[in-house]
N, C-alpha and C positions, 0 to 999 in steps of 0.2 A: 685919809673925807673926814672931814668938821663933826663939828655933834651938830651939827645943824641939820643936817643930811642924813637923806636913809641912801644906803647904797647898797646894789645887789651886782654881783657879777654874773657877766653875762657876753656871749660869741657874737658878733654885727653874722646873722645870714641873707642884708640882704643891701647895695644898697644903692638907693635911689636920687635925685639931685635934688629934693624937695630933703626926705625924709630918706634915716636910718631904725633899719628895722635890729632888732637887737633882742633873740631868745635866754628870758635869763632860765638857768635850771635851782629850781631849788633842794635844798643839799643834804643830810643832815645839820650842816650849821645852821640854820633856819632856827629853829629847833630848838635853840639857848642862842638866838639871839634877845635883847631884850624891845625892839621894837615888831619882834612878830606877831604879836596880836594888833602891833594897824595897818598889817604889810596883810595885804590878797595875797600875792608869793608865795605865799606863806607856805598854801595848802594845794597850793597846784605844780606840778615838775614841771612844765615846761610855762611859761608864757611869755606871750611876745611882748612886747612894746616897740610903740613908736617911735620915735626920738625924733625933732630937728635938725635937719647936717648940716653939721661945722666945720669951719676952718680944721686940715687935719690931717691926718693919709694914715684916710682908713682901709683898709679889707676884708673881705666878709673870709670869715676862722677864726675872725681876732678878736681876742680875750677883752674886756671894758669896762671897767666901773657902769653900773647906768645910775645916778641918780638923783636923790628929791629933795625936795625940801623941806625939814619934817612939819615947820609947822604946816604942809600943804596936807600932809599928811595928817595932822591932826585935823583940819577943814575934813579932810574924806571919813575920818570917822565919825566927827558928827554929821555928816549928811546924809552919811549907807546906815547909819544903829541908832541915834542918838537923837535926831531931832525926831527919823521916823516910831520910837518907839516915845515919844513927845506925845505927838501926834493920835497911837494908836490907843498910852493910857488915855491919855483928855476926850477922846467921842468915847469912850468908855464908860468912863468914870460919869460926866455928862449927861450922860443920856439916860444910863440906869439910873443918872438921880431924880432924871430928868420922869420917870417914871414909864420909860420904856423897856419892854420883856430885858430879860436878857440873851437871846439870838439877835433880836432889832441890833439892839445894842455891839454885840458883837460883831456880826454880820455886816453896820455901821461900821463898826473901829479898822476891819479889817479894809475897806472901798477905801477911807481919806485915806489909808497907806496904801491902796495901790493911784490912789489922785494924788498924793504928794509923788508919790518911785514916776512917776506916767509924767510931772514938770520936770523933773531931776533928766526923764531922756530928752523931753520937750528940748531942752534950755544943755544938753548933751558938749554941741559948739564953743560955745559961752563956755563954760565949764574945759569942754578940754580947752580952750588957750587957756586958762589958768591954771592946769597944771600941765602944766612943764616940766622933763625928765629930759636932762640933758647926759653927754655920755665925758668919760675921760681912759686914757690910756690907764692902765691899769697898775 
């Protein structure tokens, strides 16, 4: 595993012509992983990941490494946590400074974050193409 990759051990549960589904089981080692704060699988016990099928001798039940470029992990943190926080604080402080009440400012800030996440959901297919996992033998 190169330092430029985030890796998890998983087991192949399904093989389709275009995708291989790998189940990642979070183990106690996830707590000590230096990337645990960036990885959504550290909280879950089981997570299914669809990986584009690659040439290889894959079979159901095989243990593999699921890899993602570290830069994509950092981008996910920005999209999921940092940018929504900036949106929330900007709307909250901006409306509060403009003289709106705390309740109105707070509700508008929450609504703005909701709109942000709605845009992420609308562009989920484009984001899915950017975040490509890949597998290699363990």
